[in-house]
N, CA, C and O atoms as a Tripos MOL2 file, in Angstrom:
@<TRIPOS>MOLECULE
protein
  272   271    68     0     0
PROTEIN
NO_CHARGES

@<TRIPOS>ATOM
      1 N          83.0300  113.7210  101.5520 N.3       1 MET1
      2 CA         83.2900  112.4820  102.3300 C.3       1 MET1
      3 C          83.8080  112.8960  103.6740 C.2       1 MET1
      4 O          84.8050  113.6100  103.7810 O.2       1 MET1
      5 N          83.0930  112.4210  104.7520 N.am      2 ASN2
      6 CA         83.6110  112.5680  106.0960 C.3       2 ASN2
      7 C          84.0660  111.1820  106.5630 C.2       2 ASN2
      8 O          83.3490  110.1890  106.4320 O.2       2 ASN2
      9 N          85.2840  111.1540  107.1110 N.am      3 ILE3
     10 CA         85.7440  109.8910  107.6690 C.3       3 ILE3
     11 C          86.6420  110.1100  108.8940 C.2       3 ILE3
     12 O          87.2810  111.1550  109.0160 O.2       3 ILE3
     13 N          86.6900  109.1180  109.8070 N.am      4 SER4
     14 CA         87.4410  109.3160  111.0200 C.3       4 SER4
     15 C          88.9610  109.0180  110.7640 C.2       4 SER4
     16 O          89.8080  109.4880  111.5230 O.2       4 SER4
     17 N          89.2730  108.2970  109.7780 N.am      5 ALA5
     18 CA         90.7440  107.9870  109.4920 C.3       5 ALA5
     19 C          91.5410  109.3200  109.3840 C.2       5 ALA5
     20 O          91.0740  110.3180  108.8360 O.2       5 ALA5
     21 N          92.6880  109.2680  109.9050 N.am      6 ARG6
     22 CA         93.5440  110.4910  109.7490 C.3       6 ARG6
     23 C          94.4570  110.4830  108.5270 C.2       6 ARG6
     24 O          94.8570  111.5140  107.9870 O.2       6 ARG6
     25 N          94.7640  109.2180  108.1210 N.am      7 ASN7
     26 CA         95.6520  109.1410  106.9330 C.3       7 ASN7
     27 C          94.8870  108.9560  105.6620 C.2       7 ASN7
     28 O          94.5190  107.8590  105.2440 O.2       7 ASN7
     29 N          94.6670  110.1400  105.0600 N.am      8 VAL8
     30 CA         93.9780  110.1270  103.7800 C.3       8 VAL8
     31 C          94.8290  110.9880  102.8010 C.2       8 VAL8
     32 O          95.1740  112.1320  103.0980 O.2       8 VAL8
     33 N          95.1380  110.4220  101.6810 N.am      9 PHE9
     34 CA         96.1130  110.9770  100.6950 C.3       9 PHE9
     35 C          95.3750  110.9520   99.2980 C.2       9 PHE9
     36 O          94.7360  109.9520   98.9730 O.2       9 PHE9
     37 N          95.4560  111.9510   98.5520 N.am     10 GLU10
     38 CA         94.9630  112.0940   97.2140 C.3      10 GLU10
     39 C          96.0410  111.4640   96.2760 C.2      10 GLU10
     40 O          97.2500  111.6270   96.4380 O.2      10 GLU10
     41 N          95.4790  110.7350   95.2880 N.am     11 GLY11
     42 CA         96.3830  110.0310   94.2950 C.3      11 GLY11
     43 C          95.7420  109.7390   92.9550 C.2      11 GLY11
     44 O          94.5980  110.1100   92.6950 O.2      11 GLY11
     45 N          96.4630  109.1030   92.1580 N.am     12 THR12
     46 CA         95.9920  108.7620   90.8140 C.3      12 THR12
     47 C          96.2040  107.1750   90.5710 C.2      12 THR12
     48 O          97.2560  106.6100   90.8680 O.2      12 THR12
     49 N          95.1650  106.5620   90.0390 N.am     13 VAL13
     50 CA         95.3430  105.1480   89.7190 C.3      13 VAL13
     51 C          96.2100  105.0380   88.5810 C.2      13 VAL13
     52 O          95.9780  105.6480   87.5370 O.2      13 VAL13
     53 N          97.3290  104.1860   88.7630 N.am     14 THR14
     54 CA         98.2110  103.9120   87.6930 C.3      14 THR14
     55 C          98.0740  102.5330   87.0240 C.2      14 THR14
     56 O          98.4590  102.3230   85.8740 O.2      14 THR14
     57 N          97.4670  101.5510   87.8620 N.am     15 GLU15
     58 CA         97.3180  100.2820   87.2670 C.3      15 GLU15
     59 C          96.1670   99.5120   87.9970 C.2      15 GLU15
     60 O          95.9630   99.7440   89.1890 O.2      15 GLU15
     61 N          95.4340   98.6320   87.3350 N.am     16 ILE16
     62 CA         94.4090   97.8190   87.9550 C.3      16 ILE16
     63 C          94.6120   96.4190   87.3960 C.2      16 ILE16
     64 O          94.4580   96.1330   86.2080 O.2      16 ILE16
     65 N          94.9860   95.5360   88.3940 N.am     17 LYS17
     66 CA         95.2530   94.0560   88.0200 C.3      17 LYS17
     67 C          94.1470   93.2080   88.5320 C.2      17 LYS17
     68 O          94.1700   92.8600   89.7130 O.2      17 LYS17
     69 N          93.1860   92.8480   87.7500 N.am     18 GLU18
     70 CA         91.9500   92.0340   88.2090 C.3      18 GLU18
     71 C          92.3390   90.6070   88.1270 C.2      18 GLU18
     72 O          92.9290   90.1390   87.1530 O.2      18 GLU18
     73 N          91.9670   89.8760   89.2550 N.am     19 GLY19
     74 CA         92.0160   88.3870   89.3340 C.3      19 GLY19
     75 C          90.6130   87.8240   89.2380 C.2      19 GLY19
     76 O          89.6760   88.4640   88.7600 O.2      19 GLY19
     77 N          90.5240   86.6640   89.6900 N.am     20 ALA20
     78 CA         89.1950   85.9110   89.6530 C.3      20 ALA20
     79 C          88.1380   86.7120   90.3590 C.2      20 ALA20
     80 O          87.0310   86.9080   89.8570 O.2      20 ALA20
     81 N          88.5110   87.1860   91.5720 N.am     21 THR21
     82 CA         87.4700   87.8420   92.4790 C.3      21 THR21
     83 C          88.0480   89.1780   93.0160 C.2      21 THR21
     84 O          87.3140   90.1190   93.3180 O.2      21 THR21
     85 N          89.3770   89.2130   93.1180 N.am     22 THR22
     86 CA         90.0720   90.4480   93.7550 C.3      22 THR22
     87 C          90.9050   91.1740   92.8230 C.2      22 THR22
     88 O          91.5610   90.5640   91.9790 O.2      22 THR22
     89 N          90.9250   92.4900   92.9220 N.am     23 ALA23
     90 CA         91.7760   93.3480   92.1100 C.3      23 ALA23
     91 C          92.7840   93.9790   92.9500 C.2      23 ALA23
     92 O          92.5140   94.2440   94.1210 O.2      23 ALA23
     93 N          94.0610   94.2740   92.3870 N.am     24 HIS24
     94 CA         95.0400   94.9900   93.0570 C.3      24 HIS24
     95 C          95.0500   96.3540   92.2580 C.2      24 HIS24
     96 O          95.2930   96.3770   91.0510 O.2      24 HIS24
     97 N          94.7790   97.4640   92.9760 N.am     25 VAL25
     98 CA         94.7010   98.7220   92.3920 C.3      25 VAL25
     99 C          95.9830   99.5310   92.8950 C.2      25 VAL25
    100 O          96.1670   99.7840   94.0860 O.2      25 VAL25
    101 N          96.7870   99.8830   91.9450 N.am     26 ILE26
    102 CA         98.0230  100.6090   92.3380 C.3      26 ILE26
    103 C          97.7990  102.0840   92.0710 C.2      26 ILE26
    104 O          97.3420  102.5200   91.0150 O.2      26 ILE26
    105 N          98.1720  102.8420   93.1520 N.am     27 ILE27
    106 CA         97.8370  104.2720   93.2220 C.3      27 ILE27
    107 C          99.0940  105.0280   93.5000 C.2      27 ILE27
    108 O          99.8450  104.6750   94.4090 O.2      27 ILE27
    109 N          99.3540  106.1130   92.6990 N.am     28 ASP28
    110 CA        100.5200  106.8940   92.8330 C.3      28 ASP28
    111 C         100.0880  108.1390   93.7140 C.2      28 ASP28
    112 O          99.0980  108.8180   93.4430 O.2      28 ASP28
    113 N         100.8740  108.3610   94.7330 N.am     29 VAL29
    114 CA        100.6680  109.6270   95.5820 C.3      29 VAL29
    115 C         102.0250  110.2120   95.7770 C.2      29 VAL29
    116 O         102.8450  109.7960   96.5960 O.2      29 VAL29
    117 N         102.2070  111.2860   94.8990 N.am     30 LYS30
    118 CA        103.4320  112.0460   94.9460 C.3      30 LYS30
    119 C         104.6670  111.1700   94.8030 C.2      30 LYS30
    120 O         105.6440  111.3770   95.5230 O.2      30 LYS30
    121 N         104.6560  110.1880   93.8870 N.am     31 GLY31
    122 CA        105.8430  109.3440   93.6420 C.3      31 GLY31
    123 C         105.8880  108.1200   94.5530 C.2      31 GLY31
    124 O         106.7650  107.2760   94.3720 O.2      31 GLY31
    125 N         105.0090  107.9900   95.4930 N.am     32 LEU32
    126 CA        104.9060  106.8090   96.3320 C.3      32 LEU32
    127 C         103.7720  105.9080   95.7850 C.2      32 LEU32
    128 O         102.7240  106.4500   95.4330 O.2      32 LEU32
    129 N         103.9050  104.6670   95.6980 N.am     33 HIS33
    130 CA        102.9380  103.7430   95.2240 C.3      33 HIS33
    131 C         102.2650  102.9230   96.3520 C.2      33 HIS33
    132 O         102.9200  102.3080   97.1920 O.2      33 HIS33
    133 N         100.9630  102.9540   96.3160 N.am     34 PHE34
    134 CA        100.2170  102.2250   97.3310 C.3      34 PHE34
    135 C          99.3600  101.0820   96.5610 C.2      34 PHE34
    136 O          98.8960  101.3010   95.4430 O.2      34 PHE34
    137 N          99.2080  100.0260   97.1410 N.am     35 THR35
    138 CA         98.4350   98.9790   96.4410 C.3      35 THR35
    139 C          97.2890   98.5650   97.3710 C.2      35 THR35
    140 O          97.4830   98.1030   98.4950 O.2      35 THR35
    141 N          96.1380   98.7530   96.8520 N.am     36 ALA36
    142 CA         94.9010   98.3630   97.5170 C.3      36 ALA36
    143 C          94.3730   97.0570   96.9940 C.2      36 ALA36
    144 O          94.3240   96.8880   95.7750 O.2      36 ALA36
    145 N          93.9670   96.1050   97.8390 N.am     37 SER37
    146 CA         93.3560   94.8030   97.4550 C.3      37 SER37
    147 C          91.8580   94.9370   97.6540 C.2      37 SER37
    148 O          91.4340   94.9890   98.8080 O.2      37 SER37
    149 N          91.0670   94.9950   96.6850 N.am     38 ILE38
    150 CA         89.6770   95.1570   96.7810 C.3      38 ILE38
    151 C          88.9380   94.2530   95.8110 C.2      38 ILE38
    152 O          89.5510   93.7970   94.8460 O.2      38 ILE38
    153 N          87.6890   93.9740   96.0050 N.am     39 THR39
    154 CA         86.9950   93.1180   95.0730 C.3      39 THR39
    155 C          86.8100   93.7330   93.8020 C.2      39 THR39
    156 O          86.7640   94.9600   93.7180 O.2      39 THR39
    157 N          86.6850   92.8960   92.6720 N.am     40 ASN40
    158 CA         86.3700   93.3570   91.3630 C.3      40 ASN40
    159 C          85.0630   94.1500   91.3040 C.2      40 ASN40
    160 O          84.9360   95.1250   90.5630 O.2      40 ASN40
    161 N          84.1300   93.7160   92.0830 N.am     41 GLU41
    162 CA         82.8190   94.3760   92.2140 C.3      41 GLU41
    163 C          83.0430   95.8020   92.6260 C.2      41 GLU41
    164 O          82.4610   96.7120   92.0360 O.2      41 GLU41
    165 N          83.9050   96.0340   93.6630 N.am     42 SER42
    166 CA         84.2200   97.4560   94.1090 C.3      42 SER42
    167 C          84.8730   98.2370   93.0820 C.2      42 SER42
    168 O          84.6500   99.4470   93.0280 O.2      42 SER42
    169 N          85.7190   97.6340   92.1960 N.am     43 VAL43
    170 CA         86.3590   98.4050   91.1300 C.3      43 VAL43
    171 C          85.2380   98.8710   90.2030 C.2      43 VAL43
    172 O          85.3110   99.9970   89.7110 O.2      43 VAL43
    173 N          84.2970   98.1390   89.9610 N.am     44 GLU44
    174 CA         83.1850   98.4910   89.0680 C.3      44 GLU44
    175 C          82.3330   99.5630   89.7520 C.2      44 GLU44
    176 O          82.1060  100.6360   89.1930 O.2      44 GLU44
    177 N          81.8620   99.2590   90.9720 N.am     45 GLN45
    178 CA         81.0700  100.2290   91.6670 C.3      45 GLN45
    179 C          81.6200  101.6000   91.7860 C.2      45 GLN45
    180 O          80.9080  102.5980   91.6810 O.2      45 GLN45
    181 N          82.9480  101.6400   92.0160 N.am     46 LEU46
    182 CA         83.6400  102.9410   92.2310 C.3      46 LEU46
    183 C          84.0640  103.5470   90.8470 C.2      46 LEU46
    184 O          84.6960  104.6010   90.7800 O.2      46 LEU46
    185 N          83.7030  102.8630   89.8070 N.am     47 HIS47
    186 CA         84.1700  103.2620   88.4810 C.3      47 HIS47
    187 C          85.6290  103.7090   88.3700 C.2      47 HIS47
    188 O          86.0090  104.7620   87.8580 O.2      47 HIS47
    189 N          86.4390  102.7020   88.9550 N.am     48 LEU48
    190 CA         87.9290  102.9760   88.9260 C.3      48 LEU48
    191 C          88.5700  102.7090   87.6140 C.2      48 LEU48
    192 O          88.2450  101.7210   86.9560 O.2      48 LEU48
    193 N          89.4720  103.5560   87.2060 N.am     49 HIS49
    194 CA         90.0650  103.4880   85.9760 C.3      49 HIS49
    195 C          91.5320  104.0460   86.0030 C.2      49 HIS49
    196 O          91.8240  104.9020   86.8380 O.2      49 HIS49
    197 N          92.4330  103.5940   85.1350 N.am     50 VAL50
    198 CA         93.7370  104.1840   85.1480 C.3      50 VAL50
    199 C          93.6950  105.6320   84.8300 C.2      50 VAL50
    200 O          93.0300  105.9940   83.8600 O.2      50 VAL50
    201 N          94.3200  106.4690   85.5270 N.am     51 GLY51
    202 CA         94.2640  107.9400   85.4000 C.3      51 GLY51
    203 C          93.2780  108.5950   86.3000 C.2      51 GLY51
    204 O          93.2850  109.8100   86.4980 O.2      51 GLY51
    205 N          92.3750  107.7180   86.8760 N.am     52 GLY52
    206 CA         91.3430  108.3290   87.8030 C.3      52 GLY52
    207 C          91.8950  108.8400   89.1130 C.2      52 GLY52
    208 O          92.8360  108.2650   89.6600 O.2      52 GLY52
    209 N          91.2990  109.9580   89.6430 N.am     53 LYS53
    210 CA         91.6980  110.5810   90.8580 C.3      53 LYS53
    211 C          91.0240  109.7780   91.9640 C.2      53 LYS53
    212 O          89.8310  109.4900   91.8700 O.2      53 LYS53
    213 N          91.7640  109.4090   93.0150 N.am     54 VAL54
    214 CA         91.1920  108.7290   94.1560 C.3      54 VAL54
    215 C          91.7400  109.2330   95.4380 C.2      54 VAL54
    216 O          92.6480  110.0640   95.4320 O.2      54 VAL54
    217 N          91.2150  108.7560   96.5730 N.am     55 LYS55
    218 CA         91.8660  109.0040   97.8610 C.3      55 LYS55
    219 C          92.2250  107.6970   98.4670 C.2      55 LYS55
    220 O          91.4410  106.7490   98.4870 O.2      55 LYS55
    221 N          93.4520  107.6630   98.9730 N.am     56 VAL56
    222 CA         93.9310  106.4720   99.6760 C.3      56 VAL56
    223 C          93.6670  106.7230  101.2080 C.2      56 VAL56
    224 O          94.0600  107.7300  101.7960 O.2      56 VAL56
    225 N          93.0070  105.7680  101.7490 N.am     57 VAL57
    226 CA         92.6740  105.8250  103.1760 C.3      57 VAL57
    227 C          93.3710  104.7060  103.8390 C.2      57 VAL57
    228 O          93.1660  103.5420  103.4950 O.2      57 VAL57
    229 N          94.1860  105.0270  104.7760 N.am     58 ILE58
    230 CA         94.9730  104.0170  105.4940 C.3      58 ILE58
    231 C          94.4880  103.9240  106.9470 C.2      58 ILE58
    232 O          94.5890  104.8920  107.7000 O.2      58 ILE58
    233 N          93.9880  102.8140  107.3180 N.am     59 LYS59
    234 CA         93.4540  102.5470  108.7370 C.3      59 LYS59
    235 C          93.8780  101.1500  109.0020 C.2      59 LYS59
    236 O          93.2170  100.1880  108.6110 O.2      59 LYS59
    237 N          95.0090  101.0430  109.6840 N.am     60 SER60
    238 CA         95.5520   99.6680  109.9060 C.3      60 SER60
    239 C          96.2090   99.6330  111.3480 C.2      60 SER60
    240 O          96.8120  100.5930  111.8270 O.2      60 SER60
    241 N          96.0400   98.5190  111.9320 N.am     61 SER61
    242 CA         96.6600   98.3260  113.3190 C.3      61 SER61
    243 C          98.0620   97.7250  113.1430 C.2      61 SER61
    244 O          98.8720   97.8400  114.0620 O.2      61 SER61
    245 N          98.3760   97.1110  112.0470 N.am     62 ASP62
    246 CA         99.7170   96.5420  111.7690 C.3      62 ASP62
    247 C         100.0850   96.5800  110.2660 C.2      62 ASP62
    248 O          99.3110   96.2720  109.3590 O.2      62 ASP62
    249 N         101.3670   96.9970  110.1150 N.am     63 VAL63
    250 CA        101.9680   96.9150  108.7180 C.3      63 VAL63
    251 C         103.1650   96.1760  108.9130 C.2      63 VAL63
    252 O         104.0200   96.6390  109.6680 O.2      63 VAL63
    253 N         103.3610   94.9960  108.2860 N.am     64 MET64
    254 CA        104.6080   94.2200  108.5110 C.3      64 MET64
    255 C         105.1830   93.7750  107.1640 C.2      64 MET64
    256 O         104.4790   93.3370  106.2540 O.2      64 MET64
    257 N         106.4930   93.9140  107.1020 N.am     65 VAL65
    258 CA        107.3510   93.4590  105.9910 C.3      65 VAL65
    259 C         108.6650   93.0440  106.6060 C.2      65 VAL65
    260 O         109.2460   93.7750  107.4090 O.2      65 VAL65
    261 N         109.1590   91.8000  106.2070 N.am     66 ALA66
    262 CA        110.4170   91.3850  106.7220 C.3      66 ALA66
    263 C         111.2530   90.6920  105.6510 C.2      66 ALA66
    264 O         110.7020   90.0350  104.7680 O.2      66 ALA66
    265 N         112.5120   90.8240  105.7150 N.am     67 VAL67
    266 CA        113.3990   90.0890  104.8810 C.3      67 VAL67
    267 C         114.6030   89.6860  105.6150 C.2      67 VAL67
    268 O         114.8900   90.2300  106.6820 O.2      67 VAL67
    269 N         115.3680   88.7000  105.0630 N.am     68 GLU68
    270 CA        116.5400   88.2560  105.7350 C.3      68 GLU68
    271 C         117.7100   88.4390  104.7260 C.2      68 GLU68
    272 O         118.8570   88.1300  105.0470 O.2      68 GLU68
@<TRIPOS>BOND
     1     1     2 1
     2     2     3 1
     3     3     4 2
     4     3     5 am
     5     5     6 1
     6     6     7 1
     7     7     8 2
     8     7     9 am
     9     9    10 1
    10    10    11 1
    11    11    12 2
    12    11    13 am
    13    13    14 1
    14    14    15 1
    15    15    16 2
    16    15    17 am
    17    17    18 1
    18    18    19 1
    19    19    20 2
    20    19    21 am
    21    21    22 1
    22    22    23 1
    23    23    24 2
    24    23    25 am
    25    25    26 1
    26    26    27 1
    27    27    28 2
    28    27    29 am
    29    29    30 1
    30    30    31 1
    31    31    32 2
    32    31    33 am
    33    33    34 1
    34    34    35 1
    35    35    36 2
    36    35    37 am
    37    37    38 1
    38    38    39 1
    39    39    40 2
    40    39    41 am
    41    41    42 1
    42    42    43 1
    43    43    44 2
    44    43    45 am
    45    45    46 1
    46    46    47 1
    47    47    48 2
    48    47    49 am
    49    49    50 1
    50    50    51 1
    51    51    52 2
    52    51    53 am
    53    53    54 1
    54    54    55 1
    55    55    56 2
    56    55    57 am
    57    57    58 1
    58    58    59 1
    59    59    60 2
    60    59    61 am
    61    61    62 1
    62    62    63 1
    63    63    64 2
    64    63    65 am
    65    65    66 1
    66    66    67 1
    67    67    68 2
    68    67    69 am
    69    69    70 1
    70    70    71 1
    71    71    72 2
    72    71    73 am
    73    73    74 1
    74    74    75 1
    75    75    76 2
    76    75    77 am
    77    77    78 1
    78    78    79 1
    79    79    80 2
    80    79    81 am
    81    81    82 1
    82    82    83 1
    83    83    84 2
    84    83    85 am
    85    85    86 1
    86    86    87 1
    87    87    88 2
    88    87    89 am
    89    89    90 1
    90    90    91 1
    91    91    92 2
    92    91    93 am
    93    93    94 1
    94    94    95 1
    95    95    96 2
    96    95    97 am
    97    97    98 1
    98    98    99 1
    99    99   100 2
   100    99   101 am
   101   101   102 1
   102   102   103 1
   103   103   104 2
   104   103   105 am
   105   105   106 1
   106   106   107 1
   107   107   108 2
   108   107   109 am
   109   109   110 1
   110   110   111 1
   111   111   112 2
   112   111   113 am
   113   113   114 1
   114   114   115 1
   115   115   116 2
   116   115   117 am
   117   117   118 1
   118   118   119 1
   119   119   120 2
   120   119   121 am
   121   121   122 1
   122   122   123 1
   123   123   124 2
   124   123   125 am
   125   125   126 1
   126   126   127 1
   127   127   128 2
   128   127   129 am
   129   129   130 1
   130   130   131 1
   131   131   132 2
   132   131   133 am
   133   133   134 1
   134   134   135 1
   135   135   136 2
   136   135   137 am
   137   137   138 1
   138   138   139 1
   139   139   140 2
   140   139   141 am
   141   141   142 1
   142   142   143 1
   143   143   144 2
   144   143   145 am
   145   145   146 1
   146   146   147 1
   147   147   148 2
   148   147   149 am
   149   149   150 1
   150   150   151 1
   151   151   152 2
   152   151   153 am
   153   153   154 1
   154   154   155 1
   155   155   156 2
   156   155   157 am
   157   157   158 1
   158   158   159 1
   159   159   160 2
   160   159   161 am
   161   161   162 1
   162   162   163 1
   163   163   164 2
   164   163   165 am
   165   165   166 1
   166   166   167 1
   167   167   168 2
   168   167   169 am
   169   169   170 1
   170   170   171 1
   171   171   172 2
   172   171   173 am
   173   173   174 1
   174   174   175 1
   175   175   176 2
   176   175   177 am
   177   177   178 1
   178   178   179 1
   179   179   180 2
   180   179   181 am
   181   181   182 1
   182   182   183 1
   183   183   184 2
   184   183   185 am
   185   185   186 1
   186   186   187 1
   187   187   188 2
   188   187   189 am
   189   189   190 1
   190   190   191 1
   191   191   192 2
   192   191   193 am
   193   193   194 1
   194   194   195 1
   195   195   196 2
   196   195   197 am
   197   197   198 1
   198   198   199 1
   199   199   200 2
   200   199   201 am
   201   201   202 1
   202   202   203 1
   203   203   204 2
   204   203   205 am
   205   205   206 1
   206   206   207 1
   207   207   208 2
   208   207   209 am
   209   209   210 1
   210   210   211 1
   211   211   212 2
   212   211   213 am
   213   213   214 1
   214   214   215 1
   215   215   216 2
   216   215   217 am
   217   217   218 1
   218   218   219 1
   219   219   220 2
   220   219   221 am
   221   221   222 1
   222   222   223 1
   223   223   224 2
   224   223   225 am
   225   225   226 1
   226   226   227 1
   227   227   228 2
   228   227   229 am
   229   229   230 1
   230   230   231 1
   231   231   232 2
   232   231   233 am
   233   233   234 1
   234   234   235 1
   235   235   236 2
   236   235   237 am
   237   237   238 1
   238   238   239 1
   239   239   240 2
   240   239   241 am
   241   241   242 1
   242   242   243 1
   243   243   244 2
   244   243   245 am
   245   245   246 1
   246   246   247 1
   247   247   248 2
   248   247   249 am
   249   249   250 1
   250   250   251 1
   251   251   252 2
   252   251   253 am
   253   253   254 1
   254   254   255 1
   255   255   256 2
   256   255   257 am
   257   257   258 1
   258   258   259 1
   259   259   260 2
   260   259   261 am
   261   261   262 1
   262   262   263 1
   263   263   264 2
   264   263   265 am
   265   265   266 1
   266   266   267 1
   267   267   268 2
   268   267   269 am
   269   269   270 1
   270   270   271 1
   271   271   272 2
@<TRIPOS>SUBSTRUCTURE
     1 MET1         2 RESIDUE 1 A MET
     2 ASN2         6 RESIDUE 1 A ASN
     3 ILE3        10 RESIDUE 1 A ILE
     4 SER4        14 RESIDUE 1 A SER
     5 ALA5        18 RESIDUE 1 A ALA
     6 ARG6        22 RESIDUE 1 A ARG
     7 ASN7        26 RESIDUE 1 A ASN
     8 VAL8        30 RESIDUE 1 A VAL
     9 PHE9        34 RESIDUE 1 A PHE
    10 GLU10       38 RESIDUE 1 A GLU
    11 GLY11       42 RESIDUE 1 A GLY
    12 THR12       46 RESIDUE 1 A THR
    13 VAL13       50 RESIDUE 1 A VAL
    14 THR14       54 RESIDUE 1 A THR
    15 GLU15       58 RESIDUE 1 A GLU
    16 ILE16       62 RESIDUE 1 A ILE
    17 LYS17       66 RESIDUE 1 A LYS
    18 GLU18       70 RESIDUE 1 A GLU
    19 GLY19       74 RESIDUE 1 A GLY
    20 ALA20       78 RESIDUE 1 A ALA
    21 THR21       82 RESIDUE 1 A THR
    22 THR22       86 RESIDUE 1 A THR
    23 ALA23       90 RESIDUE 1 A ALA
    24 HIS24       94 RESIDUE 1 A HIS
    25 VAL25       98 RESIDUE 1 A VAL
    26 ILE26      102 RESIDUE 1 A ILE
    27 ILE27      106 RESIDUE 1 A ILE
    28 ASP28      110 RESIDUE 1 A ASP
    29 VAL29      114 RESIDUE 1 A VAL
    30 LYS30      118 RESIDUE 1 A LYS
    31 GLY31      122 RESIDUE 1 A GLY
    32 LEU32      126 RESIDUE 1 A LEU
    33 HIS33      130 RESIDUE 1 A HIS
    34 PHE34      134 RESIDUE 1 A PHE
    35 THR35      138 RESIDUE 1 A THR
    36 ALA36      142 RESIDUE 1 A ALA
    37 SER37      146 RESIDUE 1 A SER
    38 ILE38      150 RESIDUE 1 A ILE
    39 THR39      154 RESIDUE 1 A THR
    40 ASN40      158 RESIDUE 1 A ASN
    41 GLU41      162 RESIDUE 1 A GLU
    42 SER42      166 RESIDUE 1 A SER
    43 VAL43      170 RESIDUE 1 A VAL
    44 GLU44      174 RESIDUE 1 A GLU
    45 GLN45      178 RESIDUE 1 A GLN
    46 LEU46      182 RESIDUE 1 A LEU
    47 HIS47      186 RESIDUE 1 A HIS
    48 LEU48      190 RESIDUE 1 A LEU
    49 HIS49      194 RESIDUE 1 A HIS
    50 VAL50      198 RESIDUE 1 A VAL
    51 GLY51      202 RESIDUE 1 A GLY
    52 GLY52      206 RESIDUE 1 A GLY
    53 LYS53      210 RESIDUE 1 A LYS
    54 VAL54      214 RESIDUE 1 A VAL
    55 LYS55      218 RESIDUE 1 A LYS
    56 VAL56      222 RESIDUE 1 A VAL
    57 VAL57      226 RESIDUE 1 A VAL
    58 ILE58      230 RESIDUE 1 A ILE
    59 LYS59      234 RESIDUE 1 A LYS
    60 SER60      238 RESIDUE 1 A SER
    61 SER61      242 RESIDUE 1 A SER
    62 ASP62      246 RESIDUE 1 A ASP
    63 VAL63      250 RESIDUE 1 A VAL
    64 MET64      254 RESIDUE 1 A MET
    65 VAL65      258 RESIDUE 1 A VAL
    66 ALA66      262 RESIDUE 1 A ALA
    67 VAL67      266 RESIDUE 1 A VAL
    68 GLU68      270 RESIDUE 1 A GLU
């Protein structure tokens, strides 16, 4: 796989929460957990499953979290 994104991390799928159309895929990367929101169709096409090895690709202009 060749990709222009610089932030690529290898991890393991720890949980898949499927909704009506969208799934949240939780991925462990050296103790850090990333959540990807993708279509259920993508979960099937990528053959994702708990314990599967994947790559997390982060390409984002903004990441925001706030609390008071």
